[in-house]
C-alpha positions as CSV (number, residue, x, y, z in Angstrom):
1,M,-0.1,-0.1,0.1
2,I,1.5,3.6,-1.1
3,N,0.3,6.6,0.9
4,A,1.6,9.9,0.0
5,L,2.1,13.3,2.1
6,I,2.3,16.7,0.3
7,V,4.1,19.2,2.0
8,D,4.2,22.8,0.9
9,D,3.3,26.4,2.8
10,D,1.5,27.3,-0.6
11,M,-1.9,25.9,-0.1
12,A,-2.8,26.4,-3.8
13,T,0.3,24.5,-4.8
14,V,-0.9,21.6,-2.5
15,E,-4.3,21.5,-4.0
16,V,-3.2,21.6,-7.7
17,V,-0.6,18.5,-6.8
18,R,-3.5,16.8,-4.8
19,N,-6.2,17.3,-7.5
20,A,-4.5,16.9,-10.9
21,V,-2.4,13.6,-10.1
22,H,-4.2,10.3,-10.9
23,W,-3.5,8.9,-7.3
24,K,-5.5,5.9,-7.8
25,Q,-4.0,5.0,-11.3
26,L,-0.9,5.1,-9.8
27,G,-1.7,2.9,-6.8
28,V,-1.6,5.5,-4.2
29,E,-4.3,4.8,-1.7
30,N,-4.2,8.1,0.5
31,V,-2.8,11.5,0.1
32,S,-2.2,13.5,3.3
33,K,-1.2,17.3,3.4
34,A,1.1,19.6,5.4
35,Y,1.6,23.2,4.9
36,N,4.9,23.3,6.5
37,I,7.8,20.6,8.1
38,E,6.3,20.6,11.7
39,Q,2.8,19.2,10.7
40,A,4.5,17.0,8.3
41,K,6.7,15.5,11.0
42,K,3.4,14.7,13.2
43,I,2.0,13.2,10.1
44,L,5.0,11.1,9.4
45,L,5.1,9.9,13.0
46,N,1.6,8.8,12.9
47,E,0.8,7.6,9.7
48,P,2.4,5.0,7.5
49,I,3.5,7.5,4.7
50,N,5.9,6.0,2.2
51,L,6.2,8.8,-0.4
52,V,6.9,12.5,0.4
53,I,6.1,15.3,-2.4
54,S,7.5,18.6,-0.8
55,D,8.6,22.0,-1.7
56,V,12.2,22.8,-0.9
57,E,11.9,26.3,0.2
58,M,9.2,27.0,3.2
59,P,9.1,29.6,5.8
60,M,9.3,27.3,8.9
61,G,12.0,24.8,7.8
62,S,12.9,23.5,4.3
63,G,11.8,20.5,2.3
64,L,15.7,19.6,2.6
65,D,15.4,19.6,6.3
66,L,12.5,17.5,6.4
67,L,14.3,15.3,4.2
68,R,17.3,14.8,6.5
69,W,15.1,14.7,9.3
70,F,13.2,11.6,7.7
71,R,16.5,10.1,6.8
72,E,18.0,10.5,10.3
73,Q,14.7,8.6,11.8
74,K,15.3,5.5,9.3
75,M,12.0,6.0,8.0
76,D,10.9,3.8,4.8
77,G,10.0,5.9,1.8
78,E,10.9,8.1,-1.1
79,F,11.0,11.7,-1.5
80,L,9.9,14.1,-4.5
81,L,11.2,17.7,-3.9
82,L,9.8,20.5,-6.0
83,T,11.4,23.9,-6.3
84,C,11.3,27.3,-8.2
85,H,15.0,27.6,-8.0
86,E,17.5,25.9,-10.1
87,D,20.4,26.4,-7.3
88,F,22.8,23.3,-7.7
89,S,23.2,23.5,-4.1
90,Y,19.7,22.5,-3.4
91,A,19.9,19.6,-6.0
92,S,23.3,18.3,-4.5
93,E,21.8,18.3,-0.9
94,A,18.7,16.4,-2.2
95,L,20.8,13.7,-4.0
96,H,23.0,13.6,-0.8
97,N,20.1,12.8,1.1
98,R,18.7,10.3,-1.5
99,A,15.8,12.1,-2.8
100,A,14.5,9.9,-5.9
101,E,13.1,12.9,-7.7
102,Y,13.8,16.8,-7.9
103,L,11.3,18.8,-10.2
104,L,11.2,22.5,-10.7
105,K,7.8,24.6,-10.4
106,P,5.7,25.1,-12.2
107,F,5.7,21.5,-12.8
108,D,3.9,19.7,-15.7
109,V,1.8,17.3,-14.2
110,D,2.4,14.4,-16.8
111,V,6.3,14.9,-15.8
112,M,5.2,14.5,-12.4
113,E,3.0,11.2,-12.7
114,V,6.2,10.0,-14.8
115,A,8.6,10.7,-12.1
116,L,5.8,9.3,-9.4
117,R,5.4,6.4,-11.5
118,R,9.3,5.6,-11.0
119,I,9.5,6.2,-7.3
120,I,6.3,4.2,-6.9
121,I,8.1,1.4,-8.5
122,R,11.1,1.7,-6.3
123,I,8.7,1.5,-3.3
124,K,7.1,-1.3,-4.6
125,E,10.2,-3.0,-4.9
126,Q,11.5,-2.0,-1.6
127,Q,8.4,-3.2,0.0
128,A,8.9,-6.8,-1.6
129,L,12.3,-6.9,-0.7
130,K,11.8,-6.3,2.9
131,K,8.9,-9.0,2.9
132,N,11.3,-11.4,1.3
133,S,13.8,-10.7,3.9
134,E,11.4,-11.0,6.7
135,L,10.2,-14.3,5.1
136,G,13.8,-15.5,5.3
137,V,14.2,-14.5,8.7
138,W,11.2,-16.5,9.8
139,V,12.6,-19.5,7.9
140,K,15.7,-19.2,9.4
141,D,14.3,-18.6,12.9
142,N,12.1,-21.6,12.7
143,Y,14.5,-23.9,10.6
144,D,13.9,-27.1,12.5
145,E,9.9,-26.8,12.2
146,V,10.2,-26.2,8.3
147,Q,12.8,-29.0,8.1
148,L,10.3,-31.4,10.3
149,S,7.6,-30.2,8.0
150,F,9.3,-30.9,4.8
151,W,10.4,-34.4,6.1
152,N,6.9,-35.4,7.3
153,S,5.4,-34.3,3.9
154,V,8.0,-36.2,1.9
155,L,7.3,-39.5,4.2
156,E,3.6,-38.9,4.2
157,G,3.5,-38.8,0.2
158,S,5.7,-42.0,0.2
159,R,3.3,-44.0,2.4
160,N,0.5,-42.4,0.5
161,R,2.2,-43.8,-2.8
162,Q,2.5,-47.1,-1.1
163,H,-1.0,-47.2,-0.1
164,R,-2.1,-46.5,-3.7
165,K,0.3,-49.2,-5.2
166,L,-0.9,-51.8,-2.7
167,Q,-4.6,-50.9,-3.4
168,K,-3.6,-51.1,-7.3
169,D,-2.0,-54.7,-6.7
170,S,-5.0,-55.8,-4.7
171,W,-7.4,-54.7,-7.4
172,H,-5.3,-56.5,-9.9
173,L,-5.5,-59.6,-8.0
174,I,-9.4,-59.4,-7.4
175,H,-9.7,-58.7,-10.8
176,K,-7.9,-61.8,-12.0
177,Q,-9.6,-64.2,-9.6
178,I,-13.1,-62.7,-10.9
179,T,-11.9,-63.4,-14.6
180,R,-10.7,-66.7,-14.3
């Protein structure tokens, strides 16, 4: 399940992103919104958000500050950063903190949706990897039971084959006796 959070001090931008993107087609279940990084942090601590779309420059803290905090908290998820500035230092810091995408405002909705698709694919791959990893840990922790279950099923299958062979042989003997 993918849950998104839009963070921007400009309410109009938040509403445009929220209303223009085809979230359901992208596989996003819920879209939350925050108008500063303090609101965003509260949401991130209380809701399972795995996709953050944030403006870089905001009065009460930047999207880069939020991204750094998110990484320090070791939260699972990806960031798409939006900015009006083509300043390389912003892009450099975004890359350093593993932002998935960096788009300039005003943005084209189609370009944003392409970027979001790439991000969502990455999130789903990470979720599958985590699930497989958890399954691997479970198998390791329960190795003796898994092995016992395996050998029981092998023996049970062997017994069933022997039983079916005895039945078949019995029917052949009965058939021979009847047809004589």
